[in-house]
C-alpha positions in Angstrom: 83.2 102.3 154.6 86.3 103.3 152.6 89.7 101.7 153.0 92.5 102.8 150.7 94.3 105.8 149.4 93.5 109.2 148.1 96.5 110.8 146.4 96.2 114.5 146.8 98.0 116.9 144.5 99.0 119.2 147.3 98.9 122.9 146.4 101.3 125.5 147.4 100.9 126.8 151.0 99.0 123.8 152.3 100.6 121.7 155.1 100.5 117.9 155.2 98.3 117.9 158.3 96.0 120.4 156.7 95.7 118.0 153.7 94.6 115.2 156.1 92.2 117.6 157.8 90.7 118.5 154.4 90.1 114.8 153.5 88.5 114.2 157.0 86.2 117.1 156.4 85.2 115.9 153.0 84.6 112.4 154.1 82.5 113.6 157.0 80.5 115.8 154.7 79.9 112.8 152.4 78.8 110.7 155.4 81.5 108.1 155.0 82.4 108.0 158.8 79.0 108.5 160.3 78.6 105.0 161.7 82.2 104.5 163.0 83.0 105.0 166.6 85.6 107.8 166.7 85.3 108.4 163.0 87.2 107.1 160.0 91.0 106.9 160.5 92.9 109.1 158.1 96.7 109.7 157.9 99.3 110.9 155.4 102.2 108.8 154.0 105.0 111.4 153.9 105.3 115.0 155.0 105.4 117.6 152.3 106.5 121.2 153.3 103.9 124.0 152.7 106.2 125.5 150.0 106.3 122.1 148.2 103.6 120.8 145.9 102.6 117.4 144.4 102.0 113.8 145.6 100.7 113.5 149.1 99.4 110.0 149.8 96.5 110.0 152.3 95.5 106.7 153.8 91.9 105.9 154.8 90.8 103.2 157.3 92.9 100.1 157.3 95.4 101.6 154.8 96.6 103.8 157.7 98.5 100.8 158.9 100.8 101.2 155.9 101.7 104.9 156.4 105.0 104.0 158.0 106.0 102.1 154.9 105.3 105.2 152.8 107.6 107.3 155.1 110.4 104.9 154.3 109.7 104.8 150.5 111.8 106.4 147.8 110.6 109.7 146.4 110.9 111.6 143.1 111.1 115.4 143.0 111.3 118.1 140.4 113.0 121.2 141.8 114.5 124.5 140.9 117.6 126.1 142.4 118.2 129.8 142.2 121.9 130.7 142.2 123.5 133.7 143.9 121.9 133.6 147.4 121.6 131.1 150.2 118.8 131.5 152.8 118.6 130.3 156.4 115.7 128.0 155.5 117.3 127.0 152.1 114.1 128.0 150.3 112.1 131.1 149.4 110.7 131.5 152.9 114.0 132.4 154.6 116.4 135.3 155.0 119.5 135.6 152.8 122.6 134.6 154.8 125.2 134.4 152.0 125.6 135.6 148.5 127.8 135.0 145.5 128.2 136.6 142.1 129.1 133.3 140.4 126.5 131.9 138.0 127.5 128.4 136.8 127.4 127.3 133.2 125.2 124.5 131.9 128.4 122.5 131.2 129.6 122.9 134.7 126.3 121.8 136.1 126.1 118.7 133.9 129.7 117.8 134.8 128.8 118.0 138.5 125.6 115.8 138.4 127.5 112.4 138.6 129.2 113.5 141.8 125.8 113.8 143.5 124.5 110.5 142.3 124.7 107.4 144.5 125.3 107.3 148.2 126.3 110.7 149.6 126.7 112.4 153.0 124.2 115.2 153.6 123.7 117.7 156.5 120.0 118.3 157.0 118.7 121.8 157.0 118.6 123.7 160.4 114.9 124.3 159.6 113.8 120.7 159.7 111.7 118.5 162.0 114.7 116.6 163.3 115.1 116.6 167.0 118.1 118.1 168.9 118.2 117.3 172.6 114.5 116.6 172.5 113.5 119.8 170.6 112.6 120.3 167.0 115.5 121.8 165.0 113.2 124.4 163.4 112.0 125.6 166.8 115.6 126.1 167.9 116.5 127.9 164.7 113.5 130.2 164.9 114.5 131.0 168.4 117.8 132.2 167.1 119.9 129.3 168.4 122.7 127.7 166.4 121.6 124.3 165.2 124.4 121.8 164.4 123.0 118.6 162.8 125.2 115.6 162.0 125.7 114.5 158.4 123.7 111.5 157.4 124.1 109.0 154.6 121.4 109.1 151.9 121.2 107.8 148.4 120.5 109.8 145.2 119.3 107.0 142.9 119.2 109.4 139.9 119.7 113.1 139.3 119.2 114.9 136.0 119.5 118.5 134.9 116.3 119.5 133.1 117.0 123.1 132.2 119.1 126.1 133.1 119.1 129.8 132.2 122.3 130.9 134.1 120.4 132.3 137.0 118.8 129.0 138.0 118.6 125.4 137.2 115.9 122.8 137.3 116.5 119.1 138.2 114.7 115.8 138.7 115.9 113.7 141.6 115.0 110.1 142.6 116.0 109.9 146.3 116.0 107.6 149.3 114.1 108.2 152.5 115.7 110.9 154.7 117.0 113.0 151.7 116.4 116.7 152.0 116.1 118.4 148.6 116.9 121.8 150.2 120.2 120.4 151.4 120.9 118.9 148.0 120.3 122.3 146.4 122.6 124.0 148.9 125.4 121.5 148.3 125.0 121.6 144.5 125.4 125.4 144.5 128.4 125.2 146.9 130.1 122.6 144.7 129.6 125.0 141.7 131.4 127.8 143.6 128.2 129.8 144.4 125.3 129.9 146.7 121.7 128.7 146.1 118.3 128.0 147.5 115.2 126.1 146.3 112.5 128.2 144.6 110.3 125.3 143.4 109.8 121.8 144.8 107.3 119.4 143.2 106.9 115.8 144.3 105.9 113.6 141.4 106.2 110.2 143.0 106.1 108.8 146.6 106.6 105.1 146.9 104.3 103.5 144.3 102.1 106.6 144.0 102.5 108.9 141.0 101.3 112.4 140.2 99.1 111.0 137.4 96.9 109.5 140.1 96.7 112.6 142.2 93.5 114.8 142.5 93.2 118.5 143.2 91.5 120.1 146.2 88.7 121.1 143.9 88.0 117.5 143.0 88.3 116.5 146.6 85.8 119.2 147.6 83.3 117.9 145.0 83.3 114.5 146.8 82.0 116.4 149.9 79.2 117.8 147.8 78.1 114.4 146.6 80.4 113.4 143.8 81.4 109.7 144.0 84.6 108.8 146.0 85.2 105.5 144.3 86.8 106.8 141.0 89.5 108.5 143.1 90.1 105.9 145.8 93.0 103.5 145.3 92.8 100.1 147.0 94.8 99.4 150.1 97.0 97.1 148.2 98.2 99.9 145.9 100.5 100.8 148.8 102.0 97.3 148.6 102.8 97.4 144.9 106.5 97.0 145.5 106.3 93.6 147.2 104.9 90.2 146.0 101.5 88.9 146.9 100.9 85.5 148.4 97.5 83.9 147.9 96.1 81.9 150.9 93.6 79.2 151.1 90.7 79.7 153.6 92.5 77.7 156.4 95.8 79.7 155.9 93.9 82.9 155.9 92.1 82.0 159.1 95.5 81.2 160.7 97.0 84.5 159.6 94.0 86.5 160.8 94.6 84.8 164.2 98.2 85.9 164.2 99.6 82.4 163.8 102.7 81.6 161.8 102.7 79.7 158.5 105.5 77.3 157.8 107.0 75.4 154.9 106.4 78.2 152.4 108.7 77.9 149.3 109.3 81.6 149.2 112.3 83.9 149.3 112.9 85.8 152.5 111.4 89.3 152.8 108.1 91.1 153.0 105.0 90.2 151.0 101.3 90.7 151.4 98.9 87.9 151.9 95.5 87.8 150.4 92.4 85.5 150.1 90.6 86.0 146.8 91.0 89.8 146.2 91.0 90.7 149.9 94.3 91.8 151.6 94.7 89.8 154.8 98.0 90.9 156.2 101.5 92.3 155.6 103.8 89.3 156.4 107.5 88.6 156.6 109.0 85.4 155.3 112.1 84.0 156.9 113.4 80.5 156.0 110.0 79.5 154.7 108.1 80.7 157.8 105.6 83.6 157.6 104.9 85.9 160.5 102.4 88.7 160.6 103.7 92.2 160.6 100.4 94.0 160.2 96.9 92.5 159.9 94.1 94.0 157.9 90.5 93.9 159.1 88.7 94.0 155.7 85.5 92.2 154.5 86.1 89.4 152.0 85.7 90.2 148.3 85.2 87.3 145.9 87.5 86.7 142.9 
């Protein structure tokens, strides 16, 4: 039974939940969840709009316990902003709501980039999944209601101008959780004295997962027809690549599996993942040398 990650190179037009459904279908066709009550658990680690492409981490089995960490992870996007028009959705899907004849120069764009690097205040798009008085913002916006979302603090770790032709500009952005690239595009255009919207959005990294590890829908469908899953399945611990590993002896592993704390550990405070041999046992938190279980993993032992 598979536990780990399939990194899907999500194509244009496919929603994140549709990507999960495609993986479920393929695994069912390949017989991977035939013996499990309720079927194999599958979930995604970070929503990607239908008009966006690229890295969509899909967790299988015990790895679904880590999808929350993926939602909180940094992301890297490549995107293109068309200048001269702003749409209500801030992308190609919407209706034009404002226009400008101004087309910024490459020099002006390059000079602006540092202003949008580091902690910034950002107002999310009206067409977003954020809730306003219990309702999704995009539902209210589609119903014609005015949506007023509060500014939020996000971090742009890095932003670079990749190319510009006067009518548009392409960027690469390394951003914190909660950052909306559509809002970033809007704000960049406004700061340049014009209007703009996103015409291309491609995620090249989500947490530890890079586009190089992603597979196409065609390759995914081949798995359903009998091609091996293993070459495309990353281990559960691939989702823990950003934190240290702690090796446990058999007695410690037994204690952690029972949810008991470990004390006297000479480790820095923070999260780490515990293992016995090559088998992940739990995600644990260290505080003053004491380890408590955050999430336990029910995996068969694998020898060194």
